N, C-alpha and C positions, 0 to 999 in steps of 0.2 A: 185258278179263279180266273172268271171271261165279265164277268156284273155278278147285278143279285138276282138276276131274271134269266133262269138256264137258259132258255127258247131265245136270248142275243146270237144274233148270227154270228156264225167263227169267221166269215170272213168285213174284214177292217178295206176298204175303197181309201187310195192314195190318190189323190189331182197331182200331177205333176204342170210344170209350169216353164221348169228348167232344169235339163237333165240330173245336173248334181245338188239338187235343191232337195233332196229326198227324206225320208221318215230317221235317216244318221240314227243316234244311240236310240232312239222310239221303235224303231223297227223291229229287235233285240227283245223287249222293250214289251211287245203284242206277241212275240213267238210264245217269249218266257209264261200271259197268261195264255194260252192257247188260242189265239186267232195265228189266221193265216193272210197276210197280206195281198193285196192287186192292184198295182198303177194304172192311171192310165194316165194320157198323153195330153195337155190342152193343145186344144189348134192341131188337132194331128187328131186321137181320137175323137167316140161319140161317148160325150160325156153323160151320155141320160143314165144308164145305165146305176153309174157310179152315183148322182146325187138322187138316184131313186131309189137307193140302196136305203132297207129297213134301219142296217146296222148302223157302226161307227164308219163315216167318210171326211177324211181328213182333205184339207184344201192347203196344201202346199204355198211355199212363196214364188217371188217372180221376177223380174228387173221390171215390170213391162206395168201400167198404168190402169186402174179401174176403168177410167174417163175415155181410155184411146180406143173405143171402138172403131173407129172409124180406119187407122189402121191395122185393131186386133180385131177385126169382126166376129170371132170365133168368141168373145166374150158380151155379145149379147146372149147368146144363146145361155152362157154359162151364167149372167146371171138372172135369167130371164128361169131356169132350173132350179136356182139356188134360192130365187126368191117364194117358188113354190116348198120345196124343201123345206124351208124355215118356218114356214108358214103353217106346216103338219109337224114343227119339233122336233123331227126325224134328228138324232145324236149327230153333230155336227163340231170339228176342231176348225180351228182359222187359222194360219200361222203366216205373219208379216203379209202378202199382199193376199193367201188368206181373207187375215182379220178384215182388212181391207174390204176386199170384196163383200163378207161378209157383214159391214154396216153399208157400204153403198145398197145391199137386197134390203139391210133395213131400214131403207128412206135417208139415211146419215150423208153428211154433204162429206167426200175424199176428197183429197185437196192434196197439192203439197207443201212443204214442210217450209219456215222458212230459214233451215239449214239442213245438211244430213246428218244424219244421226247413225252414225258408222264406227264399230269398237265396241267395245264391255264397259261397263257398269251397271251397277247393281240398281236395283228398284225399290221405288216405296210399295210397298204393299197397303192394299189397301185393310178396315177392318171388320172387312163382308162378313155376312154368313158363312159358311164352311167354303170358302175360298182356296179353289185348287193350287193358290202358288204360294200359300205360305211357307212350303220348306225351299224357297227361294228368298227366305228375306235377307239373308247373308251372305248369295251368293253374283257375284258380276253374272250378267247372258247377255248374251250378244246383239248389237241391234246392225242392221243392215238396212237402213230407207232413207225416203226424199219423201215421200210424201205420209199423209198425215190425214185422221175422220175426228171429226167430232160421235159424240156421244149416243148412238140411237137410244127412240124411245123407248123407256121399260128395261133398257140396259142397268145394268150394275157394274162398275167401276171397280173395276181387282187391284190395278197397279196404273202407277208413274212415272214416271225418269224425270230429269233434271230439264232437258228442251222438251217433252212432249207428254202432255199431261194424260193423255190417252193412252198407256200402252196394252191395256185387254179388262176387256170386259167380257158376260155369261149372258143369257137370259134364261134366266130357271135355270136349272139343274142339266141341259142338253146340246145347249150352242157355247161353246167359248173360243174369242178370240184371242190371241196373241199380236202385238204386235212385231214384238221381239222376237228372238229365235232359239225356241229350249231346246229343238232335236237336234243341232250339229254334233257331229261327234270329232271328238278329236284328232283321229286320223286320216281324218278329209276335207281339213280345211286349209290345207294348199291348194284344194280346187277354185275353191270360192278366192283363193288369191289372181290362182291362176284365170278364173272366168269370166274376175269383175271387174281385171286390169283396167279401160279402160274407163269405168265409172273410180276406181279408186284414182287414178292421175287426176281425172280431172276433177277431181276434192279434193286432192293434193290429200291425201291421205302418205304416211308414212310406213310405205310396206313395209321393211324389215322390223318395224315398231310393233305394228299390228300384227307380225306372223308372231313376236314374242309372248304379246298381248293374249293368243289364241294359245301357244305352248301352257302356259300358264294358267289360261281362266277356261278355257276349253276341257281338261279330263273330270276338275272341282263339276263344272256342270255336266258333264256327260252320270255323273253317280245322282245327282238329287234330279234330272229330269224325267227319269221314272217315275217318284215319287209323286209330282203332277200328275203326267200320267193313268195312274192307281187310283188316283184321289175322285180325280173326275169321272172315271172307268166307273168306279163303286158308285156315281151317286146317278147315273144314267135314269133317268126314268122311261 
């Protein structure tokens, strides 16, 4: 199974903003569905091919903000290319920073939230039509962000958390934005604790406790994440 369209491109592009924030458990799901994955690195590679791709492009997370264009000039071109992509309604999945980039490109405000949301908790899944997140109703997901966003115009809200109301939205069936991390692989979570140590200590997060939660919740999420991806892929127009 790829999508309902047999001519849908076989390549999935994934834009990385940080080496260890990859497709995680979703990468194997793409392979099982018959796709191949190509990574491009924001700030290093030319993103035009990935963002002009007619098939699915996934925009992954990272520790920078969409508004930090002076410090990270590559964001300006990434946002501009993304605006054109979304205007064409090309299949796009954004995770964490990727979701914030989608919101920003659609004209919504992205800004620093009232507090860091780092750790595992369940979502309030909204009763939206064809909500790809229904399989996560009883599954804690990983939150790891300090920024948030307003809901873009014409977007349909899919999920909320206790701290932040806008956790996921879609535009039609081709554009899906997830503020939380659905993609994480259980056996790779130590990379997150190492790579984000400065952020964790600044936010006064108890690292052994978070590690224990990772070990407790990540395997279950890894079982449910493919259902989210498969639902999304099946409904792409």
